[in-house]
C-alpha atoms as one frame of an Amber mdcrd trajectory, in Angstrom:
protein
 -51.837  -3.646 -59.323 -49.495  -6.422 -57.762 -51.920  -8.881 -55.718 -49.791
 -11.333 -55.594 -50.376 -13.571 -52.661 -51.950 -14.223 -49.439 -50.302 -14.928
 -46.217 -51.130 -18.440 -45.397 -53.139 -19.396 -41.918 -50.312 -19.206 -39.642
 -49.938 -20.872 -36.197 -51.376 -18.618 -33.374 -47.465 -17.562 -31.743 -46.705
 -16.897 -35.477 -49.846 -14.438 -35.842 -49.334 -12.700 -32.993 -45.619 -11.555
 -34.564 -47.170 -10.306 -37.391 -49.387  -7.588 -35.257 -46.560  -7.125 -32.618
 -45.131  -3.653 -33.860 -41.310  -2.736 -32.438 -42.256  -4.849 -29.395 -39.715
  -7.534 -29.021 -37.294  -6.195 -31.691 -34.752  -5.111 -29.598 -32.174  -8.078
 -27.987 -33.565 -10.200 -30.659 -30.722 -12.222 -32.361 -29.630 -11.342 -35.668
 -27.882 -13.401 -39.006 -24.238 -13.435 -37.605 -25.506 -14.283 -34.894 -27.636
 -17.429 -36.314 -24.350 -18.437 -38.302 -22.181 -18.482 -34.746 -24.734 -20.276
 -33.186 -24.892 -23.068 -36.073 -20.926 -23.497 -35.756 -21.337 -24.150 -31.921
 -23.669 -26.760 -32.479 -21.684 -28.468 -35.200 -18.233 -28.086 -33.709 -17.451
 -26.569 -37.063 -14.012 -25.387 -37.494 -13.000 -21.688 -38.130 -10.309 -22.245
 -40.576 -10.163 -24.053 -43.390  -6.848 -26.118 -42.810  -8.624 -27.501 -39.520
 -11.305 -28.997 -41.330 -10.710 -32.751 -41.710  -9.645 -32.664 -38.067 -13.108
 -31.216 -37.291 -14.867 -33.653 -38.922 -12.806 -36.154 -37.458 -13.768 -35.222
 -33.920 -17.518 -35.483 -35.189 -17.585 -38.830 -35.837 -17.664 -39.676 -32.123
 -20.826 -38.229 -31.801 -22.968 -41.504 -33.915 -23.400 -42.497 -30.140 -25.598
 -40.501 -29.626 -28.234 -40.986 -32.428 -31.366 -42.517 -31.560 -31.909 -46.297
 -32.788 -35.538 -45.379 -33.282 -37.658 -42.429 -33.246 -39.519 -43.035 -30.482
 -36.787 -43.157 -28.382 -36.890 -39.434 -28.623 -39.069 -36.887 -26.549 -42.203
 -35.441 -28.835 -41.456 -31.589 -29.298 -44.395 -28.502 -30.018 -44.169 -26.143
 -32.918 -43.478 -23.393 -29.834 -40.142 -25.162 -28.915 -38.659 -24.239 -32.404
 -39.958 -20.917 -32.700 -37.246 -18.405 -33.318 -37.480 -14.837 -34.242 -34.290
 -13.101 -35.595 -33.518  -9.625 -36.575 -31.496  -8.095 -39.608 -31.603  -4.381
 -38.526 -31.257  -2.629 -41.981 -33.091   0.449 -40.285 -31.170   0.520 -37.171
 -27.572  -0.472 -37.752 -26.733   1.354 -41.738 -23.133  -0.270 -41.543 -24.811
  -3.969 -42.721 -26.292  -2.213 -45.421 -24.034  -2.474 -48.066 -23.855  -6.094
 -48.289 -27.689  -6.368 -49.045 -27.835  -3.374 -51.126 -28.607  -3.499 -54.807
 -28.430  -1.065 -57.607 -31.968   0.060 -57.757 -31.748   0.969 -53.991 -33.596
  -2.269 -52.754 -32.598  -5.523 -50.918 -30.587  -8.195 -53.027 -32.893 -10.946
 -52.799 -30.369 -13.246 -52.972 -28.883 -12.276 -49.606 -32.487 -13.155 -48.333
 -31.803 -16.724 -49.853 -28.889 -16.929 -47.969 -30.831 -16.180 -44.414 -33.588
 -18.149 -45.110 -31.673 -21.166 -45.584 -29.356 -20.543 -42.557 -31.985 -19.873
 -40.166 -33.831 -23.272 -41.541 -31.148 -25.024 -40.754 -31.180 -23.255 -36.715
 -34.811 -23.846 -36.372 -34.334 -27.380 -37.233 -31.355 -27.943 -34.735 -33.765
 -26.189 -31.902 -36.610 -28.540 -32.755 -33.976 -31.702 -32.169 -31.791 -30.231
 -29.155 -30.418 -32.446 -26.512 -30.556 -30.702 -23.047 -27.727 -32.431 -22.120
 -25.447 -32.258 -25.469 -24.008 -28.784 -26.351 -23.078 -30.356 -29.859 -25.524
 -32.112 -32.388 -24.629 -35.637 -33.324 -27.224 -34.844 -36.261 -26.111 -33.040
 -39.937 -28.636 -30.699 -41.123 -29.114 -30.156 -44.478 -31.549 -28.244 -46.709
 -33.248 -31.210 -49.218 -35.423 -29.021 -50.933 -37.162 -25.308 -51.062 -40.268
 -26.029 -51.388 -41.755 -22.535 -52.395 -40.846 -19.123 -51.430 -43.751 -16.409
 -52.437 -44.026 -12.562 -52.107 -46.150 -10.042 -51.521 -44.179  -6.895 -51.879
 -42.298  -6.008 -55.006 -39.444  -3.935 -53.330 -37.975  -4.705 -50.019 -36.890
  -1.448 -48.603 -32.853  -1.259 -47.609 -33.050   1.151 -44.800 -35.767  -0.462
 -42.638 -35.552  -3.239 -40.085 -36.745  -6.750 -41.197 -38.002  -9.923 -38.831
 -37.564 -13.159 -39.654 -39.723 -16.107 -37.876 -39.933 -19.520 -37.983 -40.751
 -22.881 -36.755 -40.489 -26.678 -37.630 -44.558 -27.272 -39.033 -44.396 -30.997
 -40.252 -41.987 -33.705 -39.001 -41.577 -37.302 -40.460 -39.101 -40.055 -39.746
 -35.726 -38.359 -40.660 -37.008 -34.947 -42.111 -38.582 -31.703 -41.230 -40.544
 -28.861 -42.741 -40.062 -25.399 -41.990 -42.575 -22.558 -42.337 -40.573 -19.287
 -42.301 -41.735 -15.894 -42.488 -39.962 -12.307 -43.059 -41.924  -9.070 -42.153
 -40.426  -5.754 -43.097 -40.598  -2.691 -40.025 -43.192   0.268 -41.579 -44.792
   3.002 -39.708 -43.901   1.478 -36.279 -45.527  -2.371 -37.471 -43.827  -5.060
 -39.091 -46.220  -5.762 -42.403 -45.549  -9.224 -44.544 -43.076  -9.450 -46.885
 -42.711 -13.205 -47.997 -43.709 -16.827 -46.438 -41.090 -20.111 -47.236 -41.385
 -23.239 -47.125 -38.194 -25.644 -46.804 -37.726 -28.719 -46.248 -34.954 -30.269
 -44.368 -32.991 -33.723 -43.634 -31.319 -34.785 -40.754 -28.255 -37.174 -41.049
 -25.442 -38.749 -39.492 -22.358 -37.242 -38.118 -20.595 -37.681 -41.488 -23.625
 -36.740 -43.191 -23.806 -40.204 -45.367 -27.214 -41.722 -43.537 -30.435 -40.805
 -42.695 -31.067 -39.856 -39.009 -34.061 -39.628 -36.669 -35.965 -36.649 -35.583
 -37.991 -35.879 -32.448 -41.703 -36.209 -33.167 -43.901 -33.363 -33.534 -47.065
 -33.078 -31.856 -49.827 -30.278 -32.521 -51.717 -28.797 -29.722 -54.604 -27.292
 -31.061 -56.537 -27.143 -33.946 -55.207 -24.520 -35.471 -51.199 -26.359 -35.416
 -53.248 -30.035 -36.367 -54.148 -27.964 -39.540 -50.879 -26.992 -40.355 -49.329
 -30.325 -39.680 -52.087 -31.548 -41.984 -50.803 -29.108 -44.617 -47.162 -30.551
 -44.078 -48.334 -33.766 -44.748 -50.636 -32.987 -48.018 -47.578 -30.714 -49.386
 -45.248 -34.252 -49.040 -48.234 -36.085 -51.082 -48.210 -32.896 -53.423 -44.534
 -33.480 -54.049 -44.385 -36.935 -55.137 -47.628 -36.712 -57.096 -45.561 -33.827
 -59.088 -42.454 -36.101 -59.306 -44.393 -38.856 -60.111 -45.817 -36.845 -63.496
 -42.377 -35.053 -64.218 -41.871 -35.572 -67.612 -38.649 -37.154 -67.127 -40.970
 -39.893 -66.087 -44.199 -39.942 -68.140 -44.951 -38.368 -71.380 -46.880 -35.162
 -71.644 -50.694 -35.038 -71.640 -53.065 -34.889 -74.249 -53.901 -31.335 -73.559
 -49.774 -30.684 -73.648 -49.193 -32.588 -76.954 -51.821 -30.386 -78.612 -49.852
 -27.165 -77.078 -46.628 -28.482 -78.696 -48.372 -29.230 -81.904 -50.203 -25.935
 -82.021 -46.832 -24.051 -81.591 -45.634 -25.952 -84.349 -47.671 -25.206 -86.689
 -47.957 -21.806 -85.710 -44.141 -21.682 -86.724 -44.373 -23.353 -89.835 -43.116
 -20.980 -92.381 -45.038 -21.351 -96.124 -44.139 -18.566 -97.687 -41.331 -19.978
-100.011 -43.039 -23.717-100.558 -46.359 -24.686-101.543 -48.543 -26.226 -98.273
 -47.916 -29.633 -99.259 -44.244 -29.694 -99.633 -42.928 -27.410 -96.518 -40.588
 -29.092 -94.759 -40.111 -29.513 -90.963 -37.167 -27.946 -90.830 -39.039 -24.642
 -92.577 -39.729 -22.285 -89.502 -40.596 -18.787 -88.972 -40.803 -16.670 -85.553
 -44.142 -15.738 -84.757 -44.343 -11.651 -84.176 -43.339 -10.106 -80.501 -41.866
 -13.343 -79.828 -38.435 -15.180 -79.247 -36.806 -18.936 -80.042 -35.799 -20.295
 -76.668 -32.852 -20.924 -77.794 -31.825 -17.237 -77.953 -32.880 -16.715 -74.641
 -30.633 -18.126 -71.573 -27.367 -17.116 -70.013 -24.133 -19.143 -68.531 -22.580
 -18.315 -65.544 -19.096 -20.073 -63.821 -18.405 -19.629 -60.062 -14.750 -21.416
 -58.317 -16.139 -22.555 -55.014 -13.617 -21.065 -52.465 -13.514 -22.083 -48.607
 -15.389 -18.746 -47.928 -18.639 -20.227 -49.279 -18.448 -23.417 -47.231 -21.336
 -24.369 -44.814 -20.826 -25.618 -41.178 -20.127 -29.226 -42.628 -17.293 -27.597
 -45.269 -19.752 -28.214 -48.611 -20.883 -25.016 -50.634 -23.557 -23.206 -48.465
 -26.555 -23.938 -50.064 -27.679 -20.344 -50.054 -24.843 -19.269 -52.029 -26.221
 -21.676 -54.571 -29.446 -20.357 -54.372 -28.332 -16.500 -54.290 -26.243 -17.303
 -57.430 -28.863 -18.995 -59.447 -31.287 -16.186 -58.899 -28.955 -13.692 -59.774
 -28.517 -15.443 -62.741 -32.188 -16.097 -63.632 -32.601 -12.154 -62.538 -30.276
 -11.428 -65.469 -32.073 -13.268 -67.850 -35.447 -12.158 -67.020 -33.624  -8.176
 -67.556 -32.328  -8.825 -70.446 -35.307 -10.676 -71.895 -38.079  -8.097 -71.092
 -36.231  -4.989 -71.351 -36.963  -3.653 -67.983 -36.394  -4.322 -64.529 -37.669
  -8.059 -63.216 -39.103  -8.143 -59.674 -39.427 -11.791 -58.065 -42.961 -13.134
 -57.436 -41.816 -16.939 -56.384 -39.153 -19.503 -55.826 -40.206 -23.215 -56.241
 -38.798 -26.882 -56.351 -35.286 -26.618 -55.712 -33.836 -29.671 -55.130 -30.799
 -30.310 -53.982 -29.531 -33.567 -55.420 -25.814 -33.274 -54.750 -23.752 -31.619
 -52.645 -20.972 -29.223 -54.182 -17.120 -29.852 -52.816 -14.917 -26.809 -51.808
 -12.640 -26.374 -54.956 -15.348 -26.843 -57.247 -16.388 -25.197 -60.757 -20.188
 -24.731 -60.666 -21.656 -24.169 -64.165 -24.976 -22.073 -64.059 -27.193 -22.525
 -67.153 -30.056 -20.252 -66.902 -33.616 -20.204 -69.571 -36.681 -18.382 -69.849
 -38.907 -21.546 -70.435 -42.381 -20.090 -70.274 -43.984 -16.514 -70.337 -47.236
 -15.193 -69.776 -48.498 -11.605 -70.462 -45.753  -9.855 -67.897 -44.699 -13.029
 -66.214 -41.398 -14.892 -66.860 -40.867 -18.106 -65.638 -36.879 -19.078 -65.320
 -35.015 -22.670 -65.379 -31.369 -22.108 -63.764 -29.436 -25.744 -63.707 -26.307
 -25.855 -61.593 -23.707 -28.420 -62.157 -20.225 -29.574 -61.245 -17.031 -30.024
 -63.581 -14.517 -32.169 -62.115 -11.842 -31.317 -63.791  -9.700 -34.786 -62.952
 -12.132 -37.297 -64.449 -14.290 -34.373 -66.771 -17.280 -35.076 -65.741 -20.776
 -33.151 -65.133 -22.934 -33.787 -62.349 -25.895 -31.938 -61.737 -26.536 -30.681
 -58.236 -29.477 -28.544 -58.594 -32.764 -26.933 -60.804 -33.780 -23.820 -59.882
 -37.542 -22.596 -60.452 -37.859 -18.504 -60.641 -41.162 -16.306 -61.569 -40.722
 -13.092 -62.342 -43.065 -10.205 -63.197 -41.850  -7.574 -65.452 -42.847  -3.692
 -65.606 -44.187  -4.682 -69.345 -45.490  -7.527 -71.012 -42.785  -9.714 -72.445
 -42.209 -11.635 -75.685 -43.715 -14.886 -76.336 -41.002 -17.207 -76.015 -41.129
 -20.341 -78.535 -39.195 -23.433 -78.607 -38.453 -25.071 -81.912 -40.288 -28.084
 -80.986 -39.743 -30.148 -84.329 -36.244 -31.081 -85.881 -32.970 -30.080 -84.519
 -33.215 -30.707 -80.326 -36.733 -31.976 -80.450 -37.938 -32.824 -77.378 -35.823
 -30.980 -75.069 -36.861 -27.720 -75.517 -40.640 -28.476 -76.038 -40.168 -30.227
 -72.970 -38.556 -27.521 -71.202 -41.319 -25.258 -72.181 -44.074 -27.696 -70.675
 -42.073 -28.148 -67.429 -41.966 -24.200 -66.902 -45.847 -23.760 -67.762 -46.420
 -26.384 -65.152 -44.609 -24.423 -62.616 -45.768 -21.339 -63.811 -49.661 -22.819
 -63.732 -48.574 -23.997 -59.852 -47.029 -20.885 -58.900 -50.293 -18.871 -59.978
 -52.538 -21.218 -58.024 -50.938 -20.598 -54.989 -50.626 -16.674 -55.226
């Protein structure tokens, strides 16, 4: 039984879409049109050699930026609402790009599509009627959460994406997106996603104001309030981060219990056992033996409309590494349950060496919590800079070994802190779904 999520309450316009069947699918834009529209809105070059000139031309758009949010007309949720089709069933020629070896859809490709759609939704919200090009640089700041309610995404059935801006701050926007797949004449839910986008000036250097959002019904008021709560939750989660605060008393007890359970007293008396005398409990794996690494050369092909590496590409590569770790760790095919708390800390420049490091950081029954850390390496300065940290929750077909940190000695407290951080993310995901 794969009871993983209950779709959140949607705005009325989105709720109708869930039961709309195939009506209205014909004529919807596809993902190619989404990306083409984004290039038109920004004025991005289609030739890598021209990107410097294109960025210079965008500087002139600074005069179109609002000096106060109050100067911008308010918008409604339905103003930014979009539907996009991914015609896997009706146009078989595009399936190859989305197909995996298990004859289902590659989730990494879906992450790319969600990222592009989220940006276009925000540009739709901030559109200036008399201006063909937007002065805003809208980029993904955070993937708050993506929860799935289907194990397998079929490769030969049409997919529909829907979404709209659900909350707005001064310079940031929360976007709710939903993915549905056509089954027996009706679109049924597959996943829902919450992204946070930020608006910046044409050169992507400073924050820029965005149009305020006006809820029109009690239902939309509730959605807007939830967006505000989501913001507060993110602040609280960040404040309580293990990078800032010590573990709680309960968490310290968990780490100490693991330490006691891994002490090896077979060769020494109980009173003389050392901290370094460790043994692996049955059906367990040391954390240091549950990781993989990868390297990507960031070619111009993977650039976004601002000539940085596309955030969706980074998510796809991190997910695929995470999936490989979960597959090798569990010994069977893993299925993605949730993606959460992906913070885009630093843009990745074209030509960078992107280093990915993935780690199993927590397990429980059939569940595997994966953390993937990405950083760029500058060959000239020989410096490393963190760009993203990704958190993925997988479920395996079989119960998996318990992952165990070597908590005292060696690299304490690094592994035990990763373990506790993984447990925190897993607990938060389980509460959501």
